[in-house]
N, C-alpha and C positions, 0 to 999 in steps of 0.2 A: 194663221189663216183667218180671213174674215168669215162672214156668215156663209154657210154651206149653200150649194146650189140645190134647186128643187128639180133637177133633171140630171140625167147622166152626161158626163163629158164625152164628146165625140172626137175621136182621133183617127186620122188617116196615117197609116204606116206604109212607106213605099221604098222601093229599090229603084234607083235611077241609073240609066245607062247599061253598060254591058257587064256590070258587076254581078256575077252569078251566085254569090255566097249569101244565102238568105236565112240561114239558121238563126242568126242573131235577131233579124227582123221578126221572125216567127216567135222567138222566145219573148221579145218585147211585146208583140201583139197579144200573146197569151197572158203575160203578166198584167198588162193594162186591162184586159178583159176581166181577169180574176179580181182586179181592184174595182170593178163595177163600171168601167168605161165601155162605151160602144166603140168598137174598133173596125175600121175598114182597112183591109190589107189588099193592096193593089197587085202584089206579086212582082215578078222580075221585069226588067227591061222597059221601064216607064221613061217617058221624056219629062222634062220639067213642066212643059205645057200640059201634058196629060195629068200630072199630079195636081196641078193647080185647078184645072177644070173639074177633076173628080172631087177635090176638096170643096169647091164652090157648090157643085151639085149636091153633095152630101151634107152641106152646112156644118162643117167640122169646126171645132174649137182650136184644134192643133194639128199640125202636120209634122210627122216624124220621119226623117230620112235616115236610112241605114246606108252607110257608104264605106267601102273598104278599098275602092279602086284607085284612090289618090286624085280623083276628079272633083274633090270638094270645092276647090276655088273656082270651078266652072259651074257646077251644079247648083250650089246654094245661091250665088248671085243671080242666076237665071230664074230660079224659083221666086226669089224676092222680087225681081223685075216683073214677072207675070202676076204675082200677088198684088203689087202696086197698081198694075194696069187694071186689075179686076176690083180694086178698092177693098182688098182684104187686109186692111191695116190692123184689124182687131183679131187676127188669127195668129197663133204662135207657130213659128217655124223653128223646130228643134231637130236634133238628130244625134247620131253617134257613129263611131268608127275610129279609124286611125287618122287623127287630124292633129298636126303639130300645134303647139301652143301659140306660135306666132300667127298662124293662119286662123286660129280660134279668135284671136283679138281682132284681126281684120274683118272676119265674118260678123263678129258682134257689132262692129262699127257700121256694118251694112243693115243691121236689124235682125240678124239671126240670133235666136235664143241660145240657151245653154247647149253645148255639144259634149256628149258623154263619151269618154274613152272606154276601151275594153276593161272589164273588171268593175265597172260601176254597179252598185247594187240596184236591183229592181225597185226597192223601196225608195231610193233617192230619185229615180226617174219618175215614179208615180207621184211622189210628194211634189216635185218641181212642177209637173203638169197640173196637178190639182191646185196648187197655190197660184200659178200663173192664170189659169182660167178663172178661178174664183175672184182674183183681183181685177182681171181685165175683161171678162165676158159674163159677168154675173147678171144674167137676164133670163 
């Protein structure tokens, strides 16, 4: 990792669509907060546009989407589209859930960051976000 930031990393954690399983998102939010990050948790049933608007208003460094519904090939491209429209090219879009490897590759090609499967350690997620933000948003 390059030089450390002189401010806390700001992360938006969101659940998009009708996926009502938010335990994982809450665990992630708590872990990121415990690692010293400022976390905004939007709660359930957000739309991609709501997520991006909130991220813009809160001036976040990263957006983390928790998705278990199988709608990842719809949700992530829509979020990327709205992020591009709002010129948020320097904000990390990452997430986790049950996402097949082939879909991970397709989403990465669209600009989505690392997608973490169930069982990933919290330390790995924290380290990834810290490294990405330090390398891409060190201001």
